C-alpha positions in Angstrom: 99.9 137.7 106.6 102.7 140.3 106.9 101.0 141.8 109.9 100.8 138.4 111.6 104.5 137.9 110.8 105.4 141.3 112.4 103.4 140.6 115.6 104.9 137.1 115.9 108.5 138.7 115.6 107.5 141.3 118.2 106.2 138.6 120.7 109.4 136.6 120.2 111.6 139.7 120.8 109.6 140.6 123.9 109.9 137.2 125.4 113.7 137.0 124.5 114.2 140.3 126.2 112.6 139.2 129.4 114.9 136.1 129.7 117.9 136.5 131.8 121.2 134.6 132.3 121.0 132.9 128.9 117.7 131.1 129.6 115.8 129.7 126.7 112.1 130.2 125.9 111.5 126.6 126.6 113.2 126.9 130.0 110.9 129.9 130.7 107.9 127.9 130.0 109.1 124.8 131.8 110.1 126.7 135.0 106.9 128.5 135.4 106.2 128.5 139.1 103.1 126.6 140.1 101.5 126.4 143.5 102.3 123.2 145.3 99.2 121.1 146.1 98.1 121.7 149.7 97.2 118.7 151.7 94.4 119.2 154.2 95.5 117.4 157.3 92.4 117.2 159.5 93.9 114.9 161.9 96.8 117.2 162.9 95.9 118.8 166.3 97.8 121.6 167.9 100.4 120.1 170.3 100.9 121.8 173.6 104.1 121.0 175.4 103.6 120.1 179.1 105.3 122.5 181.6 106.6 119.6 183.6 106.4 115.9 183.2 103.0 114.5 183.9 102.1 110.8 184.3 99.1 108.9 183.1 97.9 105.3 183.5 96.7 103.2 180.6 93.0 102.4 181.1 92.4 100.2 178.1 93.0 96.5 178.1 95.5 96.8 175.3 96.5 100.1 173.7 98.6 100.8 170.6 101.6 103.1 170.9 101.9 104.8 167.5 104.6 106.5 165.5 102.3 109.6 165.2 99.0 110.9 166.3 96.4 109.0 164.3 95.0 105.6 163.6 96.8 105.6 160.2 100.2 105.6 162.0 102.2 102.7 162.5 102.1 100.7 165.7 105.4 100.7 167.7 104.3 98.6 170.7 101.2 97.5 172.4 100.7 98.7 175.9 98.8 96.9 178.8 96.2 98.2 181.2 97.9 99.8 184.2 101.1 100.8 182.2 102.3 104.1 183.6 103.5 106.7 181.0 105.2 110.1 181.0 103.2 112.7 179.0 105.5 114.8 176.8 102.8 116.7 174.8 99.1 117.2 175.4 96.3 116.9 172.7 93.7 114.5 171.5 96.7 112.3 170.9 99.3 112.4 173.6 102.9 111.9 173.0 104.2 109.8 175.6 107.4 107.9 176.9 107.2 104.4 178.5 109.3 103.5 181.4 111.6 101.7 179.1 112.2 105.0 177.1 110.1 104.2 174.0 108.4 107.3 172.8 105.2 107.5 170.7 101.6 108.7 170.6 98.3 107.3 172.2 94.8 108.4 172.1 94.4 110.6 175.2 90.9 109.0 175.9 92.6 105.8 177.1 95.1 107.2 179.7 93.9 108.5 183.1 95.8 111.5 184.6 98.0 110.8 187.6 100.2 108.0 189.0 
């Protein structure tokens, strides 16, 4: 029993010596750094800025202009077939600007290149 008591005191002494700036042992335990959970974002595609403004024309009957690149993103507006857009970033989801100045994302499959 005496040996256990001496080992416990030695452990407490070692821990107290390793603490700095008046921190307590409970603070040392509570502030143990942990790795933040990493969210796998499979929908995030690399964005490539366009060198100069390019235009595209909506080919779908109705096309959602979204707040980010993905179907999980909110709808900002509904575009009509034939609407002309300025392409700001290329990718599977294009960042575009409407003629009225509204900026958002559309699926690139529904916008044909050119005027």
